[in-house]
C-alpha positions in Angstrom: 63.1 158.3 139.3 64.5 158.5 142.7 63.7 155.8 145.3 61.6 158.2 147.4 59.6 159.4 144.3 59.1 155.7 143.3 57.8 154.9 146.8 55.4 157.9 146.7 54.2 156.9 143.3 53.6 153.3 144.4 51.6 154.4 147.5 49.5 156.8 145.4 48.8 154.1 142.8 47.8 151.6 145.6 45.4 154.2 147.1 43.8 154.8 143.8 43.1 151.2 143.1 42.1 150.6 146.7 44.7 147.9 147.7 45.9 149.4 150.9 43.9 151.0 153.7 43.8 154.8 153.7 43.9 156.7 157.0 42.8 160.3 156.8 42.2 162.5 159.8 42.5 159.6 162.1 39.7 157.6 160.6 40.7 154.3 159.0 38.4 152.7 156.4 37.8 149.0 156.5 40.0 146.7 154.5 38.6 143.8 152.4 37.1 141.2 154.7 36.6 137.5 154.1 32.8 137.6 155.0 32.1 139.8 152.0 32.3 138.7 148.4 35.1 139.9 146.1 32.5 141.9 144.2 31.2 143.6 147.3 34.7 144.5 148.4 35.4 145.9 144.9 32.2 148.0 145.1 33.2 149.3 148.6 36.7 150.2 147.4 35.0 152.0 144.5 32.9 154.0 147.1 36.0 154.8 149.1 37.9 156.1 146.1 35.0 158.2 144.9 34.4 159.8 148.4 38.0 160.2 149.6 38.0 163.9 148.6 35.0 164.5 150.8 37.0 164.3 153.9 37.2 168.0 153.2 33.6 169.2 153.7 34.1 172.1 151.4 34.8 169.6 148.5 31.5 167.9 149.3 29.7 171.3 149.2 31.4 172.2 145.9 30.1 168.9 144.4 26.5 169.7 145.5 26.2 168.1 149.0 24.2 170.3 151.4 24.1 170.2 155.1 20.5 169.5 156.0 21.1 170.1 159.7 20.0 166.6 160.8 22.4 165.1 163.3 21.4 161.6 164.5 23.3 159.9 167.3 24.9 156.7 165.8 24.8 158.2 162.3 26.1 161.8 162.3 25.5 165.0 160.4 23.8 164.4 157.1 25.0 166.1 153.9 22.7 165.4 151.0 23.2 165.7 147.2 19.6 166.0 146.1 20.5 165.7 142.4 21.6 162.2 143.0 18.3 161.0 144.5 17.0 159.4 141.3 16.0 155.9 142.2 19.3 154.3 141.1 22.1 152.7 143.2 25.7 153.6 142.2 28.5 152.9 144.8 30.5 155.8 143.4 27.7 158.3 144.0 26.2 158.1 147.5 23.3 160.5 147.9 24.3 161.2 151.5 27.6 161.7 153.3 27.7 161.2 157.1 30.0 163.3 159.2 30.8 163.2 162.9 32.7 165.6 165.1 36.4 164.8 165.4 37.3 164.1 169.1 38.9 167.1 170.8 38.8 169.2 167.6 36.5 171.7 166.0 36.0 169.9 162.7 33.9 167.2 161.1 35.2 163.8 159.8 33.6 161.7 157.1 32.6 158.4 158.7 30.1 156.8 156.3 28.0 157.1 153.2 24.3 156.6 152.8 22.4 155.5 149.7 18.8 156.5 149.4 16.1 155.4 146.9 12.6 156.9 147.0 9.9 154.4 148.1 7.9 155.3 145.0 10.8 154.1 142.8 10.9 150.7 144.4 8.2 148.9 146.2 10.7 146.4 147.7 14.2 147.0 149.0 16.5 148.0 146.1 19.4 146.0 144.8 22.5 147.5 146.2 25.9 146.0 146.9 26.6 142.6 145.5 25.5 139.7 147.7 23.0 139.8 150.6 25.1 141.6 153.3 23.6 145.1 152.8 20.4 145.8 154.6 18.1 148.5 153.2 15.5 149.9 155.6 12.6 152.3 155.3 13.7 155.6 156.8 12.5 156.4 160.2 12.0 160.1 159.5 8.9 159.6 157.3 10.6 160.9 154.2 9.5 158.0 152.0 13.0 156.6 151.3 14.8 153.4 151.3 18.2 153.9 153.1 21.5 151.9 153.3 24.5 153.0 155.3 28.0 151.9 154.5 30.6 152.6 157.2 33.5 152.9 154.8 35.5 155.5 156.8 35.0 154.4 160.4 35.0 150.9 161.7 31.6 149.7 163.0 31.7 146.6 165.3 28.1 145.9 164.2 29.2 145.6 160.6 29.9 147.7 157.6 26.2 147.9 156.6 24.8 148.4 160.1 22.2 151.2 160.5 23.9 152.9 163.5 27.5 153.0 164.8 28.0 153.3 168.6 31.3 155.2 168.0 29.3 158.2 166.6 28.1 160.2 169.6 
């Protein structure tokens, strides 16, 4: 194997196992941080690997995510996969993908994922990512859901699990 092929192979392997940050379309995901447990960082890397293909909105649509035409400042445009709303938490299968307009371009960029659990499936906030850093909230739209955002594709100065991101118009 030539040196350039070996380098490409090493980079691809590193991306697949989540050891180096991935920058797609000008949006850089967070790298592991000291304030999160190793297990939380592992789960976040799992979510990044599973959703990397959704930087292409058409790939999300092919996998069942539907634009529900709800754009919220601080969150973005919501694409929901209704078949995933089953009352379980799986870092690799977020129920909602959040997109924001790319600055000075006519396209959307994936900025975060959102996990939702119906309130009738859990009377208290669901178990989510390992540790106590994630913050579930009852949705504000009256849809009867617990919600948890994870800003895995755009840095959020308020934290990876913050509800809103001031960088999303």
